[in-house]
Phi, psi and omega in degrees: 000143175273183187299316180298318181296317180296320178299313180300316183301314183293317182297314179296321181297319179292321181294313184292320185244041189301324185290323182276320191268330189306315178302317180292318180300318180297317182296317179293322180298316181297320183291322179294324182285342179269121186294328184272359184292156181298327185294331179277352178274348183256132177280137179080190181216159179295149177269110185291348180265002187269358179090184184286159176293157179298330181270352183284150172278131180286141176203086180278168181288136181240119178278094187295318183297321182291319178301310181301313183296317180299313181297317182300316183295312183299321180291324181292340178280353172059033177092356181268170177056030178071019182294326179297322179293319180297319180292323175297324178297321178295317177298324179293327177295321179296317179298321180296318178295320179300317183294329177274006183056033178279116185295346177289347181300313179294322179294320180295317181296326178295316177300314180298317183295318180301321179291321177298316182292336181267006179297119185298337182294331180304312182291323180296313178297323180296317181295319184278345181075020181260158183264156178284160183293158185297319183291321179295319178302321181291327176296319177296323177300315180295327177299311181297319182296320179297320179293327175298316178298318183293314181287341177268012174307115188293346179236029179276152182279148181306320182292325177295317179294324179295323178295315178300317182301317179300315179298317183295320178292327178295312178296320183299331182279348179289135187293338180267007179301124181299144179277157187295319183266007178076354181216273181270154183255341184277194175072001180246142184282160175297147183303315190265353179233096179294146178301130178304141186289347183250017179234138176290181187311143179302123186299331182263020184301325184286341182265353183290151182295157178293148178258127181268178178294345181262349188303316184292323177294320179297315179296325183292345178292341177279347182278151178222175184244015190269359176301126184303319181295318180297318178300318183287334178293313191265338188265310188220166180274060182268358190296328184288331182242024181288145183293126184269357187293341179270001188255041185298317183264018179054036180266340182269324181223155175268187184295339179273355182088008180277141184290146175237153180227102182269099177211156173315120192307309180300327177294312181299321180288330174297326175295318179301314178298322180293318179297315179298316183296326183264018171083031176237067186294324183291320177295321177298319179296319178303311184291323181297319181295320178297318180297314183294319177300323176295317179299317180296320181291319176298318180301316180295319181292321180293326179293316178299319180296314180297319180298322183285338181245014189301311184300316181296314183294317181293326178292320176289327183067026179228161174221145180258005184275129175231136168240081183291345185229090183289157182276330175275124184092000178291144179305332182264358177046062184298317183293318177300322179294314178299315183299313181297316180300318183283335184260346179297143184252319186289326183055032167082023175094165191293318182298311182293328185291334181268359184278130173237134186271129175249109178239027181284337177270225180286153186298334185275347186271150179207138177221161180245143176226160178268137177223100187298317184263130178273106189289344182300334183293339182287350180261026172249145178290166182297133181078003182265149177230168177301326179296314182294326176296317178299313180299317182294322179298313179300318180296319178297313182295315183293329183272000180295133172283131185208152181282139175295126183288167176281154169089143182301311186298315182297324180287320177293328178294323178300312180298314183298314182293323176298315180296322180296313179298320178295322177297322178294319179296322181294338178284341184276128178279124186278116172259186183299320181295319179291324177298323177298318178300316179301311182298314182302311184289324179299313179298314180299316183295324180290327189261353188280008176059225188288353181276344182245143177291350177251011182284174179290326183257117174227156179258160195300326184263020179292139179296125182295158186250017189299314184293317179296314183295324178298320179291317179298318183300309182295326181287322185274334188311312185290342189247331180207083186298319180301315180295320179301312180295321177303312179301306185297317179294323178295323186283345188297334186300151175217074191299339183295339179265355177289145182290320178222151180270142180287152178218105176069026180263099186284347179288343182265136184293333182233134181259126181263131188231136171249107183280338178240088195300327185267008185254100177239081185290159176279127180269096184290336184260020185301320179302312178298320181296316178295325176297317180295321174302315178299315180299316178301315180298315180300317179299317175297315179301319178297318182289329185275000182305131179090353180242099185302319183295312182293320180298321180293322179295317180294318179303312181298321179294318180297313184296331183275324192254337183264126189250358183258122182298323182293326178286321178294324174298317180299317180295320178299316177295320180299314181297323178296316180296316182296320186287337186241037178298144188294332187273009179208169177289151180300141176272104188292328177295316180292326175298319179294323173299314181301315180296319179299318178292322175299318178296325177296318178301316178303314180294323179292327187256004182301315186253011179238151179285134177212119185296343180262007187306309181302318177299319180297317181298312178300317180297318182299316180299318178300316181294317180297321177299317179297323180288320176142172184299325180297325181291320179296314180300322182291318182291332177286321179290333181249027187306320186296340175269352187241324188229158167284160179305320180297314178299316185298321181276311188282336182247299189296293184296323179297320179292317181299324184275355184287155182297325182299321178295314179302318181290315183299326184266356180052051185280142170275178185299318182299313179295322177298317181292320179298316178296319180295320177301315179299318180294319179293320178300316177300313185298318179293322177297317180293322180295324177293317186285321183217072182297328181305315188260346188243347188302314182295317179296322180296313178301318180299314182291336185262005186307321187274000178236110187303311183296314178299321179295316179300320182295316180297318179299318181295324177298318180298314180300318178294324181278341184300327187288331186235307194270351187244149178261173186297324180301312180297316181294317176301319181298314180292322178299315178297319176302316181296320178296320180298325181276000177091027178240067189295329180289324178290323175299314180300316180302314181290327178295320179295321178296323179295319183301326182293340178267357191260148176211105181253118179280175187300328188258012181264054185280001176238018182298139183295339182281351183302317181296325177295317178299312179299317179297317179297322178291321178294322175298313181298317179300320182288336182278334178142173184296321181298317182292321180292318179299327183282330186274331184300316177303324179295318180298313183299324182285324188268335190245123180245006181273115186303316182296323181290316180297317181295325179293319179296316182299313179302315182298323184289340182266353185274336182216167182281137175301145178072025179302324176242096181281181185301323182258023175065016176278137181287139182261132183260026182290170180275163172294149184279145182277137177287346183269352180239159177297149003271349187289334179299319179298321180291319179296315176301316182295323180293311178300318179297322181292323177294320180297311182296319182296319181301310179300318180296320179293321184288342180297321184231035185276147177243157186306326183290349177259006184299313186293321178297321180294322180297317179298321178299318178296327178297318180292322180299319182297324176303318184287318179305316186291349175291334179282153182293333175249026184300323180299317181294316183298316183294319178299318177295322182295317179295316179300319178298320181295317182299324183285312184290320186250035184296339178292337178272075191298312184298315183294315182296328178298316178295321178296320180296316182300321183275317190248357178088000000 
């Protein structure tokens, strides 16, 4: 603009905004007119279009109403329609604002938090006693972590921090404020005071107040950045000429002169996160390196201490080391923070990458300087990189021995955080230097005693190492198989499921220790943990194929450490599949491992209900068949420790005796006979133990051996008097007839009849067909057999229609029409006036009379016609007797007299019968 344009621009600006601009315009005009003013000492004027000065605090416009409305809408959608993703984007925006030093970042987070605290679902869940969803719970975690970053801003003003503290305490005091662990609030140490390493759990831990998602941020308000050693770590390369007189106990520097930072690890890592979040990536990296070097030094010292006291500690079988607050799954994610800081490459852009924080003066001041050489690299060992340091950090964190936290959410978070770290590690391509890190850490973790989750001494509630060990195993296996197996085998244990903890028992390879005797938390993630244990075992079985010694070791570990039958069964199936791959000959050693595991499953599930039991039994026979004839013979000889009698006869022996098994095994005659003998012995033993369910199977299996068959038949006869019901006996009797033993079938049928009782109204009972068959069988055998069975029928059957049916059949043909030797019998038809049919006829007539009276007691008009038909059938039976006509007439007359009140019915009776 030329001079005239500028004059017009200023005049219009003052005219339009005279109330806001006029005082400032007047002040500037006065200063310009004064020759000695500061404004006249500077050449030129500021460019209003160039943005804020590098030293100015950024403060862009924030549409508060829009932020509040957006959060409210997203929360009301309850995680649906991508609302969770939108809320995470808002959190990312806050982090972006913090990195740009925009003071609105904290204001925006305040608005978001107010909306979260006002979510009506919080009160509802509290009343109902239900937990919030996992995704929603993670949003609260991020909210807490962001406040931690904000209050740890290294250049925030004290009055600003005081304001935030008041806000946090206000939210913290609301009764619906979510708890940090999603369930219980106790059992966690104060942020700034780590639990002493030589004391067991704090005795008053259960009485401590619950910790909310804001508790750590509130505690972090007490932290400051003014420690001289901290300043030297993060601010300048002073370490080489730093005064050593304060380093008497080697706590500030190690022997190489590298800085150490001894602070509660999650707290120290929260500082790293805060530095990264506020745009100081290099300072964050310096502090991260110091923390990791401190961790490595502590690990070495712990190893030395354990080695010097190993004999004494193992003899006692106890440890005083507690990590009540593990780093993996921790609300502040310390290991994840260190890993990200060490592996990030961009470090937040060029401007931020050149920024170095100077907090040696007042806490509020900050300046930027250029540093061409990045001095943090000098604190790495030869051949070491930031990546190798990150990998080692992850391995140290994952291998830390730590107590399983209370509550479902906290336990799920442990699993989730472990999987996240392992996923990051799996993205890293292992070169020689990283493999060295793996070997080094694997050895340290094995030898570090109670400080390591893979050490010899662990306590009962220690977080298991299965998932981590599986990753280590697969990573180490191609390069150091022995070390890989040592790690995996050590990690297989799951002491929380052991019935008792060992104490001073040197015969056992691992000593189980409970450092907090009265603390038995519920392991909500136990199912997941057992699955991971199973996965680790399966991985080892696959890798050990072809190595008999290793397979035996893995088998023993599975048998000792896995307590779930379903998981052992899965491993047995896995081993079987691996052993019988189509492209190679079966691995007999692995097959035997599979069989051994299958046998263990059988023993474990023999006396307990398991819906997969039948599948397990069938699979075991298949596996034993694959192993060979000796395995089949062995399971049959030891059937009582593995199977129920029913399983042994109906599945095991029957399958073994089948043609398909004989063909599959290529058995000669001698081997077939030996196997058949074992099956018959099994069948007879089962029939003795459980005749009701096994007798028929035993007879079937013994058919080809006369002595065995006779023995099985005698077992049935002995059991018939007491232990067997008519259904079982009729079934066996029909089988006997089918096999050509009609007299034995008859004997069993008569025994069955003694157990039967058919009342007058049971004319559709399933046993009716058996009764008719038994009578037909007796009739076919001869008059004597029929005479013997009819009294049994009369005693057992009270149903008139069934009796009349039997009577009719007996009068149609001569008894013994089909004799034993199939010779036709030329005898006469039996007389109804003589025994045994006279007895049956009288019983049938009596049954019709009794049934008639019973029916008339509760008859309704809609059943009248049916009743008349019933009387017609009764008349047919009455007329079979020589005086039947007289008897029936008397019977009808009696009915008319007794039931004369049922006028309509009696009218129908008179119409039909006179």
